[in-house]
Structures are given as structure tokens and as C-alpha cells.
C-alpha positions as CSV (number, residue, x, y, z in Angstrom):
1,X,-14.0,-6.5,15.6
2,X,-16.0,-4.2,18.2
3,X,-12.9,-3.4,19.2
4,X,-11.7,-2.9,16.2
5,X,-14.9,0.1,15.4
6,X,-14.2,1.7,18.2
7,X,-10.9,2.8,17.3
8,X,-12.4,3.4,14.1
9,X,-14.4,5.9,15.5
10,X,-12.0,7.1,17.5
11,X,-9.9,8.4,15.3
12,X,-13.0,9.9,13.2
13,X,-13.8,12.0,15.6
14,X,-10.3,12.9,17.2
15,X,-9.6,13.9,13.1
16,X,-11.0,16.8,12.9
17,X,-8.4,18.5,15.1
18,X,-6.0,17.7,12.1
19,X,-8.2,18.9,9.5
20,X,-8.3,22.4,10.4
21,X,-4.6,22.1,9.4
22,X,-5.3,20.7,6.1
23,X,-4.9,22.3,2.7
24,X,-5.8,22.3,-0.6
25,X,-2.7,20.4,-1.7
26,X,-0.2,21.3,-3.9
27,X,2.1,18.0,-3.2
28,X,1.5,15.4,-5.8
29,X,2.4,12.4,-4.6
30,X,1.7,10.1,-0.9
31,X,3.5,7.5,0.5
32,X,1.9,5.8,3.2
33,X,0.7,2.8,5.1
34,X,-2.1,1.1,6.6
35,X,-2.0,0.2,9.9
36,X,-5.2,-1.2,10.0
37,X,-3.7,-4.4,7.7
38,X,-0.7,-5.0,10.4
39,X,-3.6,-6.4,12.5
40,X,-3.5,-9.7,10.3
41,X,0.0,-9.9,9.5
42,X,-0.3,-8.1,6.0
43,X,2.6,-5.5,5.4
44,X,0.6,-2.6,2.6
45,X,2.4,0.5,1.3
46,X,0.4,2.3,-0.6
47,X,2.0,5.1,-3.5
48,X,-1.0,7.6,-4.9
49,X,-0.3,10.5,-7.3
50,X,-2.8,13.4,-8.0
51,X,-3.1,13.4,-12.2
52,X,-5.8,16.3,-12.2
53,X,-7.6,18.9,-9.4
54,X,-9.9,15.7,-9.5
55,X,-8.1,12.3,-10.5
56,X,-5.5,10.1,-8.7
57,X,-4.0,6.7,-8.9
58,X,-2.8,4.9,-6.2
59,X,-1.2,1.7,-6.2
60,X,-1.4,-0.8,-2.8
61,X,1.2,-3.5,-2.6
62,X,0.9,-5.7,-0.1
63,X,2.5,-9.1,2.0
64,X,0.4,-11.8,3.7
65,X,1.8,-13.9,6.1
66,X,-0.7,-15.2,7.6
67,X,-2.9,-18.4,9.4
68,X,-6.6,-19.7,8.8
69,X,-7.6,-22.4,10.5
70,X,-4.8,-24.7,9.7
71,X,-4.4,-23.0,6.6
72,X,-1.0,-20.4,6.3
73,X,-1.0,-18.2,3.4
74,X,1.8,-16.4,2.5
75,X,2.0,-13.8,-0.6
76,X,2.1,-11.1,-2.7
77,X,-1.2,-8.8,-2.9
78,X,-1.5,-5.8,-5.7
79,X,-4.7,-2.9,-5.3
80,X,-4.6,-0.9,-8.6
81,X,-7.4,1.9,-8.2
82,X,-8.4,5.4,-9.2
83,X,-9.2,7.4,-6.6
84,X,-12.6,10.3,-7.6
85,X,-12.5,13.9,-5.0
86,X,-15.3,15.8,-5.9
87,X,-14.0,18.9,-4.7
88,X,-11.1,19.2,-6.4
89,X,-9.2,18.1,-3.9
90,X,-7.1,15.9,-5.4
91,X,-5.5,13.6,-2.3
92,X,-6.7,15.9,0.5
93,X,-10.4,15.7,0.7
94,X,-13.1,12.8,0.2
95,X,-13.3,10.5,-2.8
96,X,-14.4,7.4,-3.9
97,X,-12.4,4.5,-5.1
98,X,-13.0,1.8,-7.6
99,X,-10.1,-0.6,-7.0
100,X,-9.1,-4.0,-8.5
101,X,-7.3,-6.7,-6.5
102,X,-4.5,-9.7,-7.7
103,X,-3.3,-12.5,-4.6
104,X,-1.2,-14.4,-5.1
105,X,-0.1,-17.2,-2.7
106,X,1.6,-20.0,-1.4
107,X,-0.6,-22.3,1.2
108,X,0.5,-24.4,3.2
109,X,-1.8,-27.0,5.4
110,X,0.9,-29.4,7.4
111,X,2.6,-31.8,4.4
112,X,0.2,-30.3,2.1
113,X,0.9,-27.3,-0.5
114,X,-1.0,-25.5,-3.2
115,X,-0.6,-22.0,-4.8
116,X,-4.0,-19.7,-4.5
117,X,-4.6,-16.5,-7.3
118,X,-7.5,-14.4,-6.4
119,X,-9.3,-11.4,-8.3
120,X,-11.2,-9.5,-7.4
121,X,-12.1,-5.7,-6.8
122,X,-14.4,-3.6,-5.4
123,X,-15.7,-0.1,-3.7
124,X,-14.1,2.5,-1.5
125,X,-15.2,5.5,0.0
126,X,-12.5,7.4,2.7
127,X,-10.9,10.5,3.5
128,X,-7.7,11.5,3.5
129,X,-5.9,15.0,5.0
130,X,-2.5,15.8,4.5
131,X,-1.2,18.7,7.1
132,X,0.8,21.9,6.2
133,X,3.9,19.8,7.4
134,X,2.6,17.3,5.3
135,X,2.0,14.3,7.4
136,X,-1.2,12.7,5.3
137,X,-4.1,10.1,7.1
138,X,-6.3,8.3,4.9
139,X,-9.6,6.2,6.4
140,X,-11.1,4.4,3.7
141,X,-14.2,1.4,4.0
142,X,-15.8,-0.3,1.4
143,X,-16.8,-3.1,-0.1
144,X,-14.9,-6.2,-2.0
145,X,-15.9,-9.3,-4.3
146,X,-13.1,-12.3,-4.6
147,X,-12.2,-15.6,-6.6
148,X,-9.7,-17.8,-6.8
149,X,-8.6,-20.7,-7.9
150,X,-6.3,-23.5,-6.2
151,X,-4.0,-24.9,-7.8
152,X,-2.2,-28.1,-5.2
153,X,0.7,-29.3,-5.1
154,X,0.9,-32.0,-2.6
155,X,-3.0,-32.7,-0.5
156,X,-6.3,-32.2,-2.1
157,X,-7.9,-29.0,-2.5
158,X,-10.3,-29.5,0.5
159,X,-7.0,-29.2,2.8
160,X,-6.9,-25.7,2.9
161,X,-9.4,-23.1,4.1
162,X,-9.3,-20.4,1.7
163,X,-13.6,-18.9,2.2
164,X,-11.7,-15.6,4.0
165,X,-10.8,-14.5,0.2
166,X,-13.5,-15.5,-1.7
167,X,-17.4,-13.5,-1.8
168,X,-18.3,-10.3,-0.4
169,X,-15.9,-9.3,2.4
170,X,-15.1,-5.3,3.7
171,X,-12.3,-3.3,3.4
172,X,-11.6,-1.3,5.7
173,X,-8.0,1.0,6.5
174,X,-6.3,3.6,8.3
175,X,-2.6,4.6,6.0
176,X,0.0,6.9,7.8
177,X,2.6,9.0,5.2
178,X,4.0,11.2,3.6
179,X,2.9,14.0,1.0
180,X,5.6,15.2,-1.7
């Protein structure tokens, strides 16, 4: 965790050099990949669309393949969010983003199998930069609350460890992509 925080701080201090190239974007779309989610075995892609000077919408789609103790999670994550840019520079600037999250996983633990569905949401605060060439960087932090249900196909509920997805959690990311 210390290495991750150090990486985020380095990125925060390195980014101002890119920010000088930043512009109020005339682009309306951004496609990006969350690089931090790769650490936990998640491929995460975001599509953001500018609606007004202050508002955009983003949809994140992710595929998780991760193990916790004896439980392996495999499945889909959907994260729709609204982004509010107070300085009227939607898709290029500071933003506040309430979001919802739906997660649906297949669980395996030895010979035991189950399905796990988690619904939650939270609030993220971030900064997105778009350079003149369209290269995009998005750094965000936030809080998340999730609650789920497990449907056991074989074995019993105690065979699975789902606590990683329950309750209050931190959400953070650093996405790279392009605006068009």
C-alpha cells in the first residue's frame, strides 16, 4: 500500500508539466484504461462523454479475475457515474463524481461454487488532463460502499470470502487514454 501511495504522489507532482499543455477541450469523448486496477487483476475501461460545459457522464466496464484467501472471483463490474466540473471545462479539469456500481461474480473455492452480486456506490474527486494531442490522464480518489448477496450452488456460504467487497472501501485510480 505504501508503494501505491508513493506512486500516486509521484504522479501528482509529475503531472503539472503535462498540465501546461492542457486546454479547454473541444473534444466530447474520452476513452481510457485504469492502470491501477491492473494490479488486482482487473481490466477496466472507461468511456466518458461531455454533455454540457459542466457535466459529463462516464461508464466503466471491468472484468475481474482475482483471488482472496481460498476464494476466486471472476466476473463483470459496471460503474456508471456523473461528473461535475465546476470550472466549466468538462472532460478537462477538476471534477466531483457520484457513481453507482454493479458487480456480478462467479466464485470458486476448492470444489465449492457460488454466484455473488454486489451493488454499491460512492463519491470520487479527481482531476483529468487532456493535452493538445488528445492524450488523457485521469487521477481520482474516493469512498465506496457496497453490499452483496451470495447464491451458493455447491458447498456452503462460509466457504467463500467476500469481505473485500462489503462495507466502506477506498476507490482510487489513474487512467490513461485519448480524447476524440
